[in-house]
C-alpha positions as CSV (number, residue, x, y, z in Angstrom):
1,M,3.0,-42.9,69.1
2,R,4.3,-45.7,66.9
3,K,4.4,-48.1,69.8
4,Y,0.6,-48.0,70.1
5,L,-0.1,-49.1,66.5
6,H,-0.8,-52.7,67.7
7,I,-3.3,-51.5,70.2
8,R,-5.0,-49.2,67.7
9,Y,-5.4,-52.0,65.2
10,L,-6.5,-54.5,67.9
11,V,-9.4,-52.3,68.8
12,Y,-9.9,-51.2,65.2
13,T,-10.4,-54.9,64.3
14,L,-12.6,-55.3,67.3
15,V,-15.0,-52.7,65.9
16,F,-15.4,-54.6,62.7
17,V,-15.9,-57.9,64.6
18,L,-18.6,-56.2,66.6
19,Q,-20.4,-54.8,63.5
20,A,-20.1,-58.1,61.6
21,N,-21.4,-60.1,64.5
22,A,-24.2,-57.7,65.0
23,Y,-25.2,-58.1,61.4
24,L,-24.9,-61.9,61.4
25,L,-26.8,-62.1,64.7
26,L,-29.7,-60.1,63.3
27,V,-29.8,-61.9,59.9
28,H,-29.0,-65.5,60.9
29,R,-30.2,-65.4,64.5
30,D,-27.2,-67.5,65.6
31,A,-27.6,-67.7,69.4
32,W,-24.0,-68.7,70.0
33,R,-22.9,-65.2,68.8
34,L,-24.7,-63.4,71.6
35,P,-22.2,-64.2,74.4
36,F,-19.3,-63.3,72.2
37,L,-20.9,-60.0,71.2
38,A,-21.5,-59.1,74.9
39,F,-17.9,-59.9,75.8
40,A,-16.5,-57.9,72.8
41,I,-18.6,-54.8,73.8
42,L,-17.4,-55.1,77.4
43,F,-13.8,-55.4,76.3
44,Q,-14.1,-52.5,73.9
45,L,-15.3,-50.2,76.7
46,L,-12.6,-51.3,79.2
47,V,-9.6,-51.6,76.9
48,G,-6.8,-49.4,78.1
49,V,-7.8,-49.2,81.7
50,F,-6.0,-52.3,82.9
51,L,-3.3,-52.7,80.2
52,P,-0.8,-50.0,81.3
53,S,1.1,-50.4,84.5
54,Y,0.7,-46.8,85.8
55,R,1.2,-46.1,89.5
56,R,-1.7,-43.6,89.3
57,L,-5.2,-44.5,88.2
58,R,-5.6,-41.0,86.5
59,F,-3.2,-42.0,83.7
60,R,-5.1,-45.3,83.2
61,V,-8.2,-43.2,82.6
62,V,-6.3,-40.9,80.2
63,H,-5.0,-43.9,78.3
64,H,-8.4,-45.4,78.1
65,G,-9.9,-42.2,76.8
66,A,-7.2,-41.8,74.2
67,L,-7.7,-45.3,72.9
68,C,-11.5,-44.8,72.7
69,L,-11.0,-41.6,70.6
70,L,-8.4,-43.4,68.4
71,V,-10.9,-46.2,67.7
72,F,-13.6,-43.6,66.9
73,A,-11.3,-41.7,64.5
74,Y,-9.8,-44.8,62.8
75,A,-13.0,-46.8,62.4
76,F,-15.5,-44.1,61.4
77,L,-14.7,-43.9,57.7
78,P,-14.4,-47.7,57.2
79,S,-17.7,-48.1,59.1
80,L,-19.3,-45.6,56.8
81,I,-18.1,-47.4,53.7
82,Y,-19.2,-50.7,55.3
83,H,-22.8,-49.5,55.7
84,I,-22.9,-48.0,52.2
85,V,-22.0,-51.4,50.8
86,L,-24.5,-53.0,53.1
87,L,-27.2,-50.6,51.8
88,V,-26.4,-51.5,48.2
89,R,-26.5,-55.2,48.9
90,L,-29.6,-55.3,51.2
91,G,-31.4,-52.1,50.5
92,A,-33.2,-50.2,53.2
93,T,-34.2,-53.4,55.0
94,P,-34.5,-54.0,58.7
95,P,-31.1,-55.7,59.0
96,F,-29.5,-52.6,57.5
97,W,-31.2,-50.3,59.9
98,W,-30.4,-52.4,62.8
99,S,-26.8,-52.6,61.9
100,L,-26.7,-48.8,61.4
101,L,-28.4,-48.3,64.7
102,F,-25.9,-50.5,66.4
103,A,-22.9,-48.8,64.8
104,T,-24.2,-45.3,65.7
105,A,-24.7,-46.4,69.3
106,A,-21.2,-47.9,69.4
107,F,-19.6,-44.8,68.0
108,F,-21.6,-42.5,70.3
109,I,-20.4,-44.5,73.4
110,L,-16.8,-44.6,72.1
111,F,-16.7,-40.9,71.5
112,W,-18.3,-39.7,74.7
113,N,-16.5,-42.3,76.8
114,G,-13.2,-41.1,75.4
115,I,-13.8,-37.4,75.5
116,I,-15.1,-37.4,79.0
117,C,-12.1,-39.4,80.2
118,V,-9.5,-37.1,78.6
119,Y,-11.3,-33.9,79.5
120,C,-11.5,-35.0,83.2
121,A,-8.1,-36.6,83.6
122,S,-5.5,-35.1,81.1
123,Y,-3.1,-32.5,82.3
124,Q,-1.7,-31.6,78.9
125,L,-4.9,-30.6,77.1
126,G,-5.1,-27.4,79.0
127,I,-8.0,-25.0,79.1
128,R,-7.4,-23.8,75.6
129,H,-7.8,-27.2,73.9
130,R,-10.8,-28.0,76.0
131,L,-12.6,-24.8,75.1
132,L,-11.7,-25.1,71.4
133,G,-12.9,-28.6,71.4
134,V,-16.3,-27.5,72.7
135,L,-16.6,-24.5,70.4
136,C,-15.6,-26.5,67.3
137,G,-17.5,-29.6,68.2
138,L,-20.5,-28.8,65.9
139,V,-18.5,-27.1,63.1
140,P,-17.7,-29.6,60.2
141,I,-14.1,-30.1,59.4
142,L,-13.0,-28.0,62.3
143,N,-14.3,-30.6,64.7
144,L,-12.1,-33.2,62.9
145,V,-9.1,-31.0,63.2
146,M,-9.7,-30.4,66.9
147,L,-10.3,-34.1,67.5
148,R,-6.9,-34.9,65.8
149,R,-5.2,-32.3,68.0
150,I,-6.8,-33.6,71.1
151,I,-5.8,-37.2,70.3
152,V,-2.2,-36.3,69.4
153,T,-1.8,-34.2,72.6
154,V,-3.2,-36.9,74.9
155,M,-1.4,-39.8,73.2
156,D,1.9,-37.9,73.6
157,E,1.1,-37.5,77.3
158,V,0.4,-41.2,77.6
159,E,3.6,-42.1,75.8
160,F,5.6,-39.8,78.0
161,E,4.1,-41.1,81.2
162,L,4.7,-44.7,80.1
163,Y,8.3,-43.7,79.5
164,K,8.5,-42.1,82.9
165,E,7.1,-45.2,84.6
166,R,9.7,-47.5,82.9
167,V,12.6,-45.2,83.8
168,N,11.5,-44.9,87.4
169,A,10.8,-48.6,87.8
170,A,14.3,-49.4,86.5
171,R,16.0,-47.2,89.2
172,A,13.4,-47.5,92.0
173,G,15.9,-49.3,94.3
174,E,18.6,-46.5,94.0
175,R,16.7,-44.0,96.1
176,L,18.3,-41.2,94.2
177,C,16.8,-38.4,96.4
178,D,17.3,-40.0,99.8
179,T,19.4,-37.0,101.1
180,K,21.0,-36.8,104.6
181,Y,18.8,-33.8,105.4
182,P,15.1,-33.4,104.4
183,I,14.0,-31.1,101.6
184,L,12.1,-27.9,102.4
185,L,10.2,-26.4,99.5
186,V,9.6,-22.7,99.8
187,H,7.0,-21.0,97.6
188,G,7.0,-17.6,96.1
189,V,4.8,-14.5,96.5
190,F,1.0,-14.6,96.1
191,F,0.7,-18.4,96.6
192,R,0.3,-20.7,99.5
193,D,1.0,-24.3,100.2
194,W,-2.2,-26.3,99.8
195,K,-2.6,-30.0,100.1
196,H,-4.9,-30.5,97.1
197,L,-3.5,-27.8,94.8
198,N,0.2,-28.2,95.1
199,Y,2.2,-25.1,94.1
200,W,5.1,-27.5,93.1
201,G,2.9,-29.6,90.8
202,R,4.1,-33.2,90.3
203,I,7.6,-32.5,91.7
204,P,7.0,-33.5,95.4
205,G,5.5,-36.8,94.4
206,E,8.4,-37.6,92.1
207,L,11.0,-36.7,94.8
208,Q,9.2,-38.8,97.4
209,Y,9.1,-41.7,95.0
210,H,12.9,-41.6,94.9
211,G,13.3,-41.4,98.6
212,A,13.1,-37.7,99.5
213,R,11.6,-36.4,102.7
214,V,9.7,-33.3,101.6
215,Y,8.4,-30.5,103.8
216,Y,6.8,-27.1,102.9
217,G,7.4,-23.5,104.1
218,E,3.7,-22.9,104.9
219,H,4.2,-19.2,105.2
220,Q,1.8,-16.6,104.1
221,S,1.2,-15.7,100.5
222,A,2.2,-12.0,100.7
223,G,4.4,-10.1,103.1
224,S,7.6,-8.2,103.4
225,V,10.9,-10.2,103.0
226,A,11.6,-9.6,106.7
227,R,8.2,-10.9,107.8
228,S,8.3,-13.9,105.6
229,A,11.8,-14.7,106.8
230,E,10.5,-14.8,110.4
231,E,7.8,-17.3,109.4
232,L,10.3,-19.5,107.6
233,L,12.7,-19.5,110.5
234,A,9.9,-20.6,112.8
235,R,9.0,-23.3,110.3
236,V,12.6,-24.6,110.0
237,K,13.0,-24.8,113.7
238,A,9.7,-26.7,114.0
239,I,10.8,-29.3,111.4
240,V,14.2,-29.8,113.1
241,A,12.5,-30.2,116.5
242,E,9.9,-32.6,115.1
243,T,12.2,-34.8,113.2
244,G,15.6,-34.4,114.9
245,C,17.1,-33.9,111.4
246,E,19.4,-31.0,112.6
247,K,19.3,-29.3,109.2
248,V,17.3,-28.9,106.1
249,N,18.1,-28.5,102.4
250,I,16.0,-25.5,101.1
251,I,14.8,-25.2,97.5
252,A,13.1,-21.8,97.2
253,H,11.3,-20.4,94.2
254,S,10.9,-16.7,93.3
255,K,10.6,-14.4,96.3
256,G,11.0,-17.4,98.6
257,G,14.8,-17.2,97.7
258,L,14.9,-13.6,99.0
259,D,13.1,-14.6,102.2
260,C,15.5,-17.4,102.9
261,R,18.6,-15.3,102.3
262,Y,17.3,-12.7,104.8
263,A,16.6,-15.4,107.4
264,L,20.1,-16.8,107.0
265,S,21.8,-13.5,107.1
266,E,19.7,-11.5,109.6
267,L,17.8,-14.0,111.8
268,G,20.4,-16.6,112.5
269,M,19.0,-19.5,110.5
270,E,22.4,-20.7,109.3
271,P,22.8,-23.6,111.9
272,Y,19.6,-25.2,110.6
273,V,20.4,-25.1,106.9
274,A,22.7,-27.4,104.9
275,S,22.1,-25.9,101.5
276,L,20.1,-23.2,99.7
277,T,18.9,-23.6,96.1
278,T,17.1,-20.6,94.6
279,V,15.0,-21.1,91.5
280,N,14.1,-18.0,89.4
281,S,14.5,-15.7,92.4
282,P,14.8,-12.0,91.6
283,H,18.0,-11.4,93.6
284,R,18.5,-8.0,91.9
285,G,14.8,-7.2,91.7
286,C,12.4,-6.4,88.9
287,L,12.6,-3.1,87.1
288,F,9.1,-4.0,85.9
289,A,7.9,-3.8,89.5
290,D,9.5,-0.4,90.0
291,R,7.8,0.9,86.9
292,L,4.4,-0.4,87.9
293,L,4.6,1.3,91.3
294,Q,5.6,4.5,89.5
295,L,2.7,4.4,87.1
296,A,-0.1,3.3,89.5
297,P,-1.5,6.2,91.6
298,P,-1.3,5.6,95.4
299,E,-5.1,5.3,95.6
300,M,-5.1,2.5,93.0
301,Q,-2.3,0.7,94.8
302,E,-4.3,0.8,98.1
303,Q,-7.4,-0.4,96.4
304,I,-5.7,-3.4,94.8
305,A,-3.8,-4.2,98.0
306,A,-7.0,-4.1,100.1
307,A,-8.8,-6.4,97.6
308,Y,-6.0,-8.9,97.6
309,N,-5.5,-8.8,101.4
310,R,-9.3,-9.5,101.9
311,A,-9.2,-12.5,99.6
312,A,-5.9,-13.8,101.1
313,R,-7.4,-13.8,104.6
314,K,-10.3,-15.9,103.5
315,L,-7.8,-18.4,102.0
316,G,-5.8,-18.7,105.2
317,D,-3.4,-15.8,105.5
318,Q,-3.5,-14.2,108.9
319,S,-2.0,-10.8,108.1
320,P,-1.2,-10.5,104.3
321,D,0.5,-7.3,103.1
322,F,0.3,-7.0,99.3
323,L,2.1,-3.7,99.0
324,A,5.0,-4.7,101.3
325,A,5.6,-7.8,99.1
326,V,5.6,-5.9,95.9
327,K,7.8,-3.1,97.1
328,D,10.4,-5.6,98.4
329,L,10.7,-7.0,94.8
330,T,11.8,-3.7,93.2
331,A,15.3,-3.3,92.0
332,E,15.9,-0.5,94.4
333,A,14.8,-2.5,97.4
334,C,16.8,-5.6,96.3
335,E,20.0,-3.5,95.8
336,A,19.7,-2.0,99.3
337,R,19.1,-5.4,100.8
338,N,22.0,-7.1,98.9
339,N,24.4,-4.4,100.3
340,R,23.3,-5.4,103.8
341,L,23.0,-9.2,103.6
342,K,26.1,-11.2,104.2
343,Y,26.8,-14.4,102.3
344,P,25.9,-17.5,104.3
345,E,29.3,-19.2,105.1
346,G,29.4,-23.0,105.5
347,I,26.2,-23.4,103.5
348,F,26.2,-24.7,99.9
349,C,24.4,-22.1,97.8
350,Q,23.4,-22.4,94.2
351,S,20.8,-20.8,91.8
352,F,18.9,-21.6,88.7
353,G,17.0,-19.4,86.3
354,S,15.0,-19.9,83.1
355,R,14.1,-18.0,80.0
356,L,11.1,-17.7,77.7
357,N,12.0,-17.6,74.0
358,D,8.6,-16.3,73.0
359,G,6.1,-15.1,75.5
360,K,3.1,-16.0,73.2
361,S,3.7,-19.7,74.0
362,A,3.5,-19.3,77.7
363,R,0.4,-19.8,79.9
364,F,-1.7,-16.8,81.0
365,P,-0.8,-14.3,82.5
366,L,2.9,-14.7,81.8
367,N,2.2,-14.5,78.0
368,L,1.0,-11.0,78.7
369,S,3.6,-9.8,81.2
370,Y,6.5,-11.2,79.1
371,R,6.6,-8.2,76.7
372,F,6.5,-5.6,79.4
373,V,9.2,-7.3,81.4
374,R,11.3,-7.6,78.3
375,Y,11.1,-3.9,77.7
376,F,12.5,-3.1,81.2
377,D,14.5,-6.2,82.1
378,G,15.5,-7.8,78.8
379,A,15.4,-11.6,78.4
380,N,13.1,-13.0,81.1
381,D,10.9,-15.8,82.3
382,G,7.6,-13.9,82.1
383,L,8.2,-12.1,85.4
384,V,11.9,-11.8,86.3
385,G,14.8,-10.7,84.1
386,E,17.6,-13.1,83.3
387,S,20.2,-10.8,84.9
388,S,18.5,-11.1,88.3
389,F,18.8,-14.9,88.8
390,A,22.4,-15.6,89.7
391,F,23.4,-16.3,93.3
392,G,25.7,-18.6,95.1
393,A,28.6,-20.8,94.1
394,R,26.9,-22.2,91.1
395,Y,24.4,-20.7,88.6
396,H,22.7,-22.4,85.7
397,L,20.3,-21.0,83.1
398,I,17.5,-23.3,81.9
399,T,16.7,-22.9,78.3
400,V,15.4,-24.9,75.4
401,Q,15.4,-24.7,71.6
402,G,12.4,-23.4,69.7
403,A,9.7,-20.8,70.5
404,R,8.5,-22.2,73.9
405,G,11.2,-21.6,76.5
406,V,10.7,-22.2,80.2
407,S,8.6,-19.7,82.2
408,H,8.5,-18.6,85.8
409,G,5.7,-21.1,86.4
410,D,7.1,-23.9,84.3
411,V,10.2,-24.3,86.6
412,I,7.9,-25.4,89.5
413,D,5.5,-27.4,87.3
414,L,2.7,-25.0,88.3
415,N,0.6,-25.9,85.2
416,R,1.6,-29.6,85.1
417,E,2.7,-29.1,81.5
418,N,5.2,-31.3,79.6
419,I,7.7,-29.2,77.8
420,A,9.9,-30.5,75.0
421,E,13.6,-30.8,76.1
422,F,12.8,-29.9,79.7
423,D,11.5,-32.6,82.0
424,V,10.8,-30.6,85.1
425,R,10.4,-33.6,87.4
426,E,13.7,-35.1,86.3
427,F,15.3,-31.8,86.7
428,Y,14.4,-31.8,90.4
429,V,15.3,-35.4,90.8
430,Q,18.8,-34.7,89.5
431,L,19.0,-31.5,91.6
432,V,18.3,-33.4,94.8
433,H,20.4,-36.3,93.8
434,D,23.3,-33.9,93.5
435,L,22.7,-32.8,97.0
436,K,22.8,-36.4,98.1
437,E,26.1,-36.9,96.3
438,K,27.5,-33.9,98.2
439,G,26.6,-35.6,101.5
440,L,23.8,-33.2,102.2
């Protein structure tokens, strides 16, 4: 945040100029100050919107909001001292009250301008910070603590996005992700591919910026491995027929990796696939899923499945099957399937997995499931045990130092959260660039 000191002090000084001019204007009635005052107010409200060179307007709004909150925080105490001195020198006279009214209005505009911008546009605040900000807003001291946390969080986001913009601009001509074959992103269970709520977060946009052609599996959210594999085979054939690309590079998350393996081994999808990369896929199943099915009475299972299937149909699934999806994720089902599936020859296969170091730091509901999965499966990503990830010619475990770790959702940027030591967008850029280097 050190790089923003000059901007902070620029706006910080501007606040004092505004207050001094307001006071002088009221006391001396100098007409020439009025246009300058109007210009200064306009500049104060717009600063930060046009200064950064973001590709996306949303981050300009975030930057603007963060600067407004910084001005509010840095200028509040000096302004208070200024008005105390003014009161001592002038007494409770009209110039003092007018200056106080002006300062109050300016700080009111600054605060609400900033807080609305960051609340509406920031990814990194999260629901927790937003709720705590509202709850602590009227509690003295706590409101200042929360304001500081909000400012630090948002300014870190701004700084990171500025860094990303500079790095991407420097290598824009390299087309790092312009692979021979297009990229097919395959989602996991209980999600769908939606245009306005992307399962893969900021990843597709980053890949496309670097030259990738990105497609989606578009299969149903819940179904057996065999049924999902049929849908994916049809989707791959449709992409090949539409584009004439001959093959695709598949990147599959969670159960999507199992669906793709089945389609390759059992349904004849090999001629249309150049590579398969699985990310946090439970190739050896989840003992946690086995245990849940053992504990839940059949009647309860049917009720939960019926409720889910009804909701899924309303969201676009034609024939969702909750129980079939869950049962195919058990360790027993995966073991039986692994004994039957043959390894796809002539296709480059690799896998990645991740690990949470402390489940408390993960987003809901993985922060709750982490402890239960750990009891049955050991180290895990909040849903899948570490021992279940490996598949293919190359396997790599993603982990970071400290308490955070990388969860089942973090590896697909589901929450759009920046994690120290793990830049998820850059991870996928390098993953796809490696496929390009392999001639795929």
